N, C-alpha and C positions, 0 to 999 in steps of 0.2 A: 503494500498500498503506500509506504514512505518512496518506496523507489520510483512506483509509477508517478506519484506527485513530482518527485525531482526532475522526472525527464519530462513533464509535463509543464512544469517550468522552466527547464532547461531550451523546450522546444520553444516556449513562448519568447522568451529571452534570443531566442536565433531570429525568431522572424521578426523582431523589433529591435534589432541591435544599436542600429542608429540613433533610434528616438532615446531609447535605455540610455545609450552613450551620453547624448546631448542631456538628457535628464539630471543624469548625474553631476556632467559639467557644471551645469548651470546651478544646481543644488550646491557644488564648492563654491562657486562664483559666488553665489547668496552670502554661506557661511562665514566668507571670509570678510566680505563687506561689511557684514553685520560687526566684525570686531572692530574691522578699521574706522567706523563709523560712530560706534557706541564704546569704546575704547573699553575702560575697565568696569560699565556699565552694561556690557552685553550681557545677554540670556547664556551664561556660559553653557550651562548642563546642555539645553537645546542647540547650539551652537555645536557642541562634540557629539550628539546624539545625531544630528542631521550631517553632518561631515562622515560619520561612521557609515552611515546608511549610503552616502555616494559613492564613500569607499567600496564598500561593498558590492555595489552595481557595478561600478566602474574596474573591479577587480575581476567582477563574473565577466564581462564584456573582454576584457583585455585575455582571459584565458581562454574563450572560445575562437576570438582571432588570432590564438596562439604568439602573443607579442610578448614574450619574456621581459622587456626593460619594465614596460608597463606592470604589468602582471606582478613584479616586486616591487615596483612605485606603489601600487595601491594598495597590495596586502600589508605593504610597511605602514600605510594612511591607514588601515584596519586598525593594527596594533595601536598605534600613536591615537585614535580615537578611544579605544576602548580606555587606554590609561588616561585619557580626558576625560570620558565620562566619571571613571573612577574618582577622580581629584577634584571636576564639579561636583559629583555628589557629595563629596565629604568624605570617603574612605578611603583616601592617600593623604598624606599629609608632609610635609617637606619640611 
C-alpha cells in the first residue's frame, strides 16, 4: 500500500516536474525574502518549515532528473532546514 502510494506520488512528480520545480524555487525565494525584509522579526519557524518543504520538492526533482549537484545541494538544505526547525521551535539552544 505504501509502495503504491509512493509510486503514484513519484508518477505525479514526473508528470508535473517543471511546475513542481518552479514552485520549489519560488518558495525558496519567498522564504529568504521574508528574512531579508523582516530581519529579526521574521517568523522563523514558518520560514524554516517552508524552506524545508521547498528543499524536499527540489531534492525530489533533482533525483528524478539524475542531477547529482542539485541533489546534493537540496538534500543539504533539507538537513539545514531540519536543524533550523528545531532551533526555531526552541529544541536546540546555542
